[in-house]
C-alpha positions, 0 to 999 in steps of 0.5 A, a space after each residue: 420822304 428821305 430814305 433811311 438806311 435799311 436795318 440790314 446794313 451794318 454800322 461803320 466802325 468809328 472812334 469818337 472823342 467826347 470833349 466837354 469843359 468838365 466831361 473829358 473822356 475818350 471812348 472807343 464806340 466799337 468796344 466802349 472803353 473810357 480813358 479817364 484822367 482822374 488827376 485832371 478831374 480833381 484839378 478842375 474841381 479846385 479850379 471851379 471854386 478857389 474859395 471853397 477849396 481854401 476853406 476845405 484845405 485850411 480847416 482843421 476839422 469838419 465842423 470848422 469847415 462846415 461853419 466856414 462854408 455856411 458863412 461863405 454860402 450866406 455871403 454868396 446868396 446875399 451877393 446876388 441881391 446887391 444892386 451892382 451884381 452884374 449876373 443875369 437874373 436867371 444865373 442868379 436863380 441857379 446860384 440860389 438853387 446851388 446854394 440851397 443844395 450845397 447847404 443841404 448836403 453839408 447839413 449834419 442831419 443829412 449826414 446822419 440820415 444817409 450815414 455818409 459825409 460828402 464834406 469829409 470826403 471833400 476835405 480829404 481830397 483837398 488835403 491830398 489824403 485820397 487821390 484815386 478813383 477807388 476812394 472817390 469816383 469821377 461822378 462825385 467830383 463832377 457833381 461838385 465841380 458843377 455845384 461849386 460853379 453854380 454857387 459862384 454864378 459860373 454855371 455857364 448854362 446859357 453861354 458855355 465859356 462865360 457867365 450870363 450878364 445883365 442885358 436886354 435882348 434885341 427883340 425886347 428893344 424893338 416894338 411891333 412887327 420888328 420886335 416880333 420878327 426878331 423874336 421869330 428868328 429865335 423861335 425858328 432856330 429852337 424849332 429847327 433844332 428840335 426837328 433835327 433831333 426828332 429825325 433821329 428817331 423813326 416811327 413805325 409809321 414811316 414808309 421805309 420801316 413799314 416795308 422792312 416789317 412786312 418782310 419781317 412778318 413774312 419771314 416769321 409766318 414762313 417759320 411758323 408755316 402760317 398764313 396772313 389770316 393767322 397773323 391777324 388772329 390774336 389767339 394764333 399770336 398767343 398760341 405762338 408766343 416765343 418762349 425759347 431762343 430757337 425761333 430768335 436764332 433763326 429770325 433775328 441777329 443776336 449778340 453773343 451776350 444776348 444769346 447767353 442771357 436768353 438761354 440762361 433765363 430759359 434754363 432757370 425759368 426766368 419769365 421770358 416771352 415775345 409775341 410774333 407780332 412784336 418780334 416783327 418790330 425788331 430789325 432782323 440784323 444788328 443795326 444803327 440802333 433804331 430798335 434798341 428800345 424794343 430789344 431792351 423791352 424783351 431781351 434781358 441783359 446778363 446782370 438782370 438774369 444773374 440777379 433773378 437767378 440768385 434771388 429766384 426763391 425770395 424775389 417776392 421780397 427782394 424785387 417788390 420795390 413798391 412794397 405791394 405786400 404792405 399795401 394789399 388790404 385784400 388778396 388781388 387788391 393794392 391801395 395807396 390813395 383814398 379814391 383809387 385801388 388796383 385790382 389784379 385778377 390775372 398775373 401774366 402777360 402776352 409777353 414779358 417786359 424786362 423791367 416789369 414792376 411786378 416781375 416778382 409775382 409773374 412766374 412765366 409768360 401765359 402761365 396756365 394758372 395765371 387766372 386768380 381763383 374764382 373765390 379770391 376774385 369774388 372776395 376781392 370784388 366784395 371788398 370794394 363794397 365795403 370801401 365806397 370812397 374808392 371811385 376809380 378802379 384800375 384792372 391790371 395784373 399782368 395784362 387783363 386783356 390776355 384773359 378770355 372775353 368772358 372772364 374780363 367782361 364778367 369782372 367789368 360787369 361786377 365792378 360797374 354794378 357798384 354805384 360808387 365806381 365812376 371810372 374803370 381803367 384797363 391797364 394793358 400793353 396789348 395795343 403795343 404788343 398784340 393790337 389784333 386783340 382789339 377786334 370790333 366785337 370786343 370793343 363794342 362790348 367794352 364801350 357799353 360800359 362807358 356811360 357819359 356822365 355816369 361811368 367812364 371806361 378808359 384804356 391805359 397802355 404803355 408805348 415806350 418808343 416811336 418805333 413801336 407805333 405801327 399801322 396795326 397799333 394805329 388801327 387798333 387805337 382808332 377803333 377804340 377811340 371811335 367807340 368813345 373810349 379814351 386811351 392814355 399812355 404811361 411811359 417808363 423813362 429808361 436809358 433806351 428812350 431818354 436821348 435828347 428829344 426821344 420822348 418828345 418825339 414819342 409824344 408827338 407820334 402818340 398824339 398823331 394816333 389818338 393816344 394821350 400821354 399820361 405819365 412818364 415814370 421814373 424807373 423803379 429803383 430795382 437793382 436787377 434793372 439798374 442798367 435801364 435807369 436814368 437819373 432823376 436830373 435827366 427827367 427834369 431836364 427833359 421836362 424843361 428843355 424838350 417837352 416844354 417846346 411842344 404845344 400843351 396838348 402834346 405834353 399832357 403827361 406828368 413826370 412822376 417818382 413812385 414812392 414805395 408803399 405810398 404812391 406818386 410824387 410829382 417831379 415837377 413839384 420841386 418842393 416835394 423832393 430835395 437832394 440831401 447828399 451826394 455819395 462817393 460813387 456820385 449817386 444823389 440821395 433824394 428825400 421824397 415827400 409823400 403825396 399826403 404832405 400838408 394833409 397828413 404827417 407821413 414820413 419822407 422816403 430817401 432814395 439813392 439815384 443812379 450817378 449822372 456820370 455813369 448815365 452820361 458814360 452810357 450815352 457816350 458809348 451809344 454815340 451821343 454828344 455829351 455836350 448836349 446834356 451839359 445842363 443836367 447837373 443843375 436839375 435837382 
């Protein structure tokens, strides 16, 4: 294989100019600083649709502008049904979607519900009553540049500089082998592009990476004065979980910002911990970024630490995004669906993920009092007896696989004795952070509870990036699968795994070791982890433009948004969510309908997303070509 650059080599300093038809910012990639021509963005806004500009500029009040816009949008939509309309049918689809979204945004009811009027802001811009970013952001302007173009049939999704017109492609004008050969050329081009992107994201199974990590492992063992036998003992790993900065300073290179954040987290008792094994997956030198997703998992950013410190006495209220306090019918139990419930007997993990959904209830890594009281466990398990409609029980926490064998098996034994329970799931990250936990003896014990046709026992794990997939992880999965247990993966979609084809590469690598992709989660809207968040539009773009290129068996995961207190909303189901407003900072406001839609009249939930523009800025700072993402604006 082609040799990759060693992680001990430093990246070259470089300056990149990000140029796109609507995104035209300069950025220094060594010290990211964006130089924004705000006036140029405003000019592009009005150039994008002169009819809308005239309506906004000439209207004397918002109601007049609203009525004129509704009339214009009605005509724009009717126009695409005319016989002499020359737009491609797929461009017409974009027109319909853009019209639908803009109608929603200027609707009075949505202004009332969001306490904001994008229409008034656009009118003020058109009348030169505001002309600086402190009044309205570039993100807001870019949203409407693209929306206005979409309404006019000029999204240019298919051709960057011109509208897509009617026409029959070459391969449809031919027949037989000649037609298939023409089509093959197109498919080969798409497949080649996908493979080129995938090469950017090495797997932990690549030969070079394996060798680097052997060196990392040996260096860590030397630091702890331990042996290779110790390394493959999960009890040794847990005993030596890194809970302070001292080992890290000796074993890996950190930025000054990372050092300060770790020290502050430890000083203020913010949960922090890394297993020696997982530390070996981090490149010992700051590099081109192969290990960014891994570092981001465990090394907290400063703003996260600051918010955790400021809210540490009330984090159970502030950080409980999913409203688990309000969906817990019994201690240790969470329930949002008729046939599923979560059981949480153990509230700590082998290491701490920065963006953990339950950071509000985890006090520290391997907390000595993490195990629930026997009395509470007994009451919780008895609660299941009174609710026989629940057939699927997810044991999670924390990470139940950090419990002792006896404690976990006792719980599984009790749950399996309930005749109405047909599936037990174990939610654990140990295949990723502690694969040596999965010894054959314990796997054999677990497998005895998997009775085909009667009861299923499955493992739900959490690989975030191909760089986490290692020979040790692959061996653990192989042992689990050989025992007849299924393994599924839940990925959280973050800034650190959302580049073009990055998650597609993870799907392929997961399938290669026997793990089935299950869910791709939109990040919880928790303010302390805002910098990790990705706009919903990017998840939808990834689903259509990247995952769709993979064979069906490689894209078995479902992209979902977790509605607080209610449960998952499937993002592929456009009829269950809609954009209702765009705020001054460029954030989209989504109205999410609950899973109960068409079953029970449960109220919807409004969610304020992170601005697409801010996300693109972050990608540009990481050296991404923003043109690769230019269609993101048309995913609603």
